[in-house]
C-alpha positions in Angstrom: 0.0 0.1 0.3 0.9 3.7 -0.9 0.8 6.2 1.9 1.2 10.2 0.4 2.6 12.6 3.3 1.4 15.9 2.4 3.0 17.8 5.1 6.0 17.0 6.3 6.3 15.4 9.6 9.0 14.2 11.9 11.2 11.6 9.7 10.8 8.9 12.8 7.2 8.8 11.6 8.4 8.5 8.1 10.3 5.8 9.2 8.2 3.7 11.1 6.2 3.8 7.8 8.7 2.4 5.7 9.6 -0.2 8.6 5.8 -1.4 8.5 6.0 -2.4 4.4 4.1 0.6 2.9 5.4 2.5 0.3 6.0 6.4 1.1 5.8 9.7 -1.0 7.1 12.3 0.4 5.6 15.6 -1.1 5.3 18.7 1.5 7.6 20.3 -1.3 5.3 19.6 -4.4 2.5 22.4 -5.2 -1.0 21.5 -4.0 -2.4 21.8 -7.1 -0.5 18.7 -7.9 -2.0 16.5 -4.9 -5.3 15.4 -6.9 -3.0 13.7 -9.5 -0.2 12.4 -6.6 -3.0 11.1 -4.7 -5.1 8.5 -7.8 -3.4 5.3 -6.5 -2.6 6.3 -2.4 -4.4 4.4 -0.1 -3.6 7.0 2.4 -2.7 10.6 2.6 -0.8 12.4 5.7 -1.4 15.7 6.6 -0.3 18.7 9.3 -2.8 22.0 8.6 -1.2 23.4 5.5 -3.1 20.8 3.3 -6.7 20.7 3.2 -8.5 17.8 2.7 -11.5 18.4 0.4 -14.4 16.8 -1.1 -12.9 17.7 -4.8 -9.1 15.6 -3.2 -10.5 12.8 -1.8 -13.0 12.1 -4.9 -9.4 12.0 -6.3 -8.6 9.1 -4.9 -10.3 6.0 -5.5 -7.8 3.9 -3.3 -8.2 6.0 -0.2 -8.5 4.1 2.5 -7.5 6.4 5.7 -6.7 10.4 6.2 -4.6 11.0 9.1 -4.1 14.4 10.6 -0.2 15.4 13.0 -2.8 17.5 15.5 -5.6 18.4 17.2 -8.5 19.6 15.6 -10.1 18.1 12.0 -10.8 22.0 10.4 -8.5 21.1 7.1 -10.7 17.6 7.2 -13.5 17.4 5.2 -14.6 14.7 7.6 -18.2 14.1 6.7 -17.4 13.2 2.9 -14.5 11.0 4.0 -17.4 9.2 6.7 -20.0 8.9 4.2 -17.6 7.5 1.4 -16.3 4.8 4.4 -12.6 6.5 4.8 -11.2 6.4 8.4 -10.4 10.1 9.7 -7.4 9.7 12.3 -5.6 12.2 14.5 -3.3 12.8 17.3 -5.1 15.1 19.5 -2.9 14.5 22.7 0.6 14.9 20.9 1.1 18.6 21.5 -0.9 19.6 24.0 1.6 19.9 26.6 3.6 22.7 23.2 0.1 24.6 23.4 -0.6 24.7 27.0 2.8 26.2 27.9 2.6 28.8 25.0 -0.9 30.0 26.4 0.8 30.3 29.9 3.8 32.3 27.8 0.9 34.4 26.6 -0.5 35.3 29.9 2.9 36.3 31.7 4.2 38.4 28.4 0.6 40.0 28.4 0.9 40.6 31.9 4.5 42.1 32.2 4.1 43.8 28.4 7.0 41.7 26.7 5.7 42.6 23.2 5.8 46.1 23.7 8.8 45.9 25.6 10.5 44.5 22.5 9.2 46.6 19.7 9.6 49.8 22.4 13.4 48.7 22.3 14.0 47.9 18.8 13.4 51.3 18.1 15.7 52.8 20.2 12.9 53.6 23.6 13.5 52.5 26.8 10.2 52.4 28.5 10.7 50.9 31.8 8.2 53.5 33.6 4.8 52.0 31.4 5.9 48.8 31.9 4.1 48.3 35.2 2.9 44.5 35.3 0.7 42.7 37.7 1.5 39.0 38.8 0.3 35.9 38.1 0.4 34.2 41.7 -2.7 34.5 43.7 -4.7 35.6 40.6 -7.8 33.6 39.8 -7.3 32.3 36.3 -11.1 30.6 34.2 -10.3 28.4 31.7 -13.3 28.3 29.7 -13.2 24.2 28.1 -11.2 21.8 30.3 -9.9 19.0 27.7 -6.2 18.0 27.2 -5.3 21.5 26.8 -7.3 22.7 29.3 -5.9 20.2 31.9 -2.0 20.9 30.8 -2.4 24.2 31.0 -4.6 23.9 34.9 -1.6 21.8 35.7 0.7 24.6 34.7 -1.4 27.4 36.5 -1.6 25.7 39.9 2.0 25.5 39.9 2.4 28.8 39.6 0.2 29.6 42.6 -2.9 30.6 40.6 -6.4 29.5 41.7 -7.8 28.1 38.8 -11.8 27.6 38.1 -12.8 26.1 34.9 -16.5 26.0 32.9 -17.2 23.4 30.9 -20.6 21.8 30.5 -19.4 18.4 29.0 -17.2 18.1 32.1 -18.1 16.3 35.6 -14.9 16.2 37.1 -11.8 18.5 36.3 -9.4 15.7 36.6 -6.6 18.8 38.1 -6.6 18.6 41.9 -7.2 22.6 42.8 -9.5 22.9 39.8 -12.6 24.2 40.5 -15.8 23.9 38.3 -18.2 26.6 37.9 -21.7 26.5 37.2 -21.9 28.9 33.8 -19.8 31.4 31.8 -21.0 34.0 33.0 -20.0 33.0 37.0 -16.2 32.0 35.0 -16.4 35.7 33.4 -16.9 37.3 36.8 -14.4 35.9 39.0 -11.6 35.3 36.7 -8.8 38.1 36.4 -6.8 36.0 33.8 -9.0 33.8 31.5 -7.7 31.0 29.1 -9.4 29.7 25.9 -9.4 25.9 25.4 -12.3 24.7 23.5 -13.3 24.2 19.1 -14.7 26.2 17.0 -18.5 24.8 16.8 -21.7 26.9 15.8 -21.8 27.1 19.1 -18.9 28.6 20.5 -18.3 30.7 17.1 -17.8 34.3 18.8 -18.3 32.8 22.4 -16.6 36.3 23.5 -18.5 39.0 22.4 -18.6 42.9 23.5 -21.6 41.7 25.6 -19.1 39.2 27.4 -16.7 41.1 27.8 -18.9 43.6 29.6 -19.0 40.8 32.5 -15.1 40.4 32.7 -13.8 41.9 35.8 -11.9 44.9 34.8 -8.4 44.9 33.8 -9.3 41.0 32.9 -6.1 39.3 31.1 -7.7 37.2 28.2 -5.6 34.5 26.6 -6.7 32.5 23.1 -4.1 29.3 22.0 -7.7 27.8 21.1 -9.2 28.6 17.6 -10.1 31.9 15.6 -13.4 33.0 15.5 -14.6 32.3 19.3 -13.1 36.1 20.3 -14.9 38.2 19.0 -11.9 40.6 17.9 -13.6 43.4 16.6 -15.0 44.1 20.2 -11.9 42.6 21.7 -9.7 45.2 20.2 -12.9 48.3 21.5 -12.2 46.9 24.8 -8.0 47.1 24.7 -8.6 50.8 24.1 -10.8 51.3 27.1 -8.9 49.4 29.4 -11.4 47.3 29.9 -9.2 44.2 29.2 -6.0 44.9 30.2 -3.9 42.8 28.0 -4.5 39.6 25.6 -2.2 37.1 24.5 -3.6 36.1 20.8 -2.2 32.9 18.6 -5.4 32.5 16.5 -7.4 34.7 14.6 -10.7 34.6 12.7 -8.5 35.1 9.3 -5.1 33.6 8.9 -2.9 34.8 8.0 -5.0 38.1 7.7 -4.4 40.2 5.4 -2.1 43.1 5.9 -1.4 43.8 9.6 -4.1 43.0 11.5 -5.9 45.8 13.9 -5.0 44.0 17.3 -1.1 44.1 16.7 -1.9 48.2 16.6 -2.3 47.9 20.0 1.0 48.4 23.1 -0.9 45.4 25.3 -0.9 42.3 23.1 0.7 39.8 22.7 0.7 37.8 19.3 2.5 34.6 17.7 0.8 33.3 14.3 -0.9 30.0 15.2 1.9 28.3 16.0 0.6 26.4 19.5 2.2 22.6 18.4 5.3 24.6 16.6 7.5 22.8 18.9 9.9 20.4 18.3 9.1 18.1 20.9 4.8 18.1 20.0 6.0 17.7 16.5 8.2 14.6 17.1 5.3 13.3 19.1 2.4 13.9 16.6 4.6 12.4 13.8 4.9 9.2 15.0 1.8 9.3 16.4 0.3 9.9 13.4 2.3 7.2 11.5 1.6 4.5 14.2 -2.7 5.3 13.8 -2.0 5.1 10.0 -1.1 1.7 9.8 -2.9 0.4 12.3 -6.2 1.8 10.2 -4.5 0.3 7.2 -4.1 -3.2 8.9 -7.2 -3.6 10.7 
C-alpha cells in the first residue's frame, strides 16, 4: 500500500511507515495543485495544517482508505465526506497538548508584563520602563473556558505557579486536576477571573462566544488569552475593550483570518502579545505528532 505525506512530519514517523512495509510518497514540497494527481493511487494521506483535504481531493483518490491529521483539530479535513465514503479519519489530539498549554501560559506572562511592547519599543531605541508596570500571576484567579486535554495541561502549570484555577465546561463533571474548581456557568467564570484562557474547539455554539456582552461581564483589567481557535472571540469587540482598558491585555495565537490580510488591528495596540498560530510548533510536540500519526495510519490500514 502507498501513503502520501503531504505536509512534513518527523522523520521517525516516515521511518515507521516504511518499516511497516508501506511505500511512502514524500510530497510536502510538491505544489498543492499537484495533489489530486499524486493521490490517485494512494491508500492513505497524512497532513498537518497546510494541506486541505477537501471533497474534491478525496474524490480524486479512489483507493483512499485513511486520512491522517498530525494534530488536534480536523478543520482542514472534510471528515463528513470521508465518513460517507467509508474512509477512516485519524488524528493525534494529545501529541501537542503540552506545547499549546505552555504557549498559553507564555502569553499570560507576556501580556501581564508587556513583553511584546517592551521588545518593540526597545527595537526603536526607546526605554519604556515606567510604562511597563505589570501584574503577577501568582494568587490570581485563572478561568479556563474548556478543560479538555489542553485545558488540563494549562491548569496543571497554572496551579504550580500559585494561581487559583476555575473552569467552565458543560461536558465535564470532574476537572481531573487537583486544585481546579468547576463553575456552573460562563457568566460565573467571567465575573470571577483575573485571567481567562480559552480551550474549546470552534463550533457553531462557540463562534463569537466571547463578544461585547461577555467582555462587559468580565472584571475590569482582565487578561484574555486564546490559543484555541480563531473566531471564538469577537476580535472587533476585543479591540474596543483593549483600547478602553476594560481588558488590560490579551495574548492571542489564533485569529479569525489566518494569515490576516495586512497588519492585524490587534497588532497595532501596545497591550497585546501575538503569535502566528504556533501552539503546536515545538520540536517535542511535532516529534510526538509525527510518530503517533504514523502509528495510527498503520493501525487503520492494517485493520
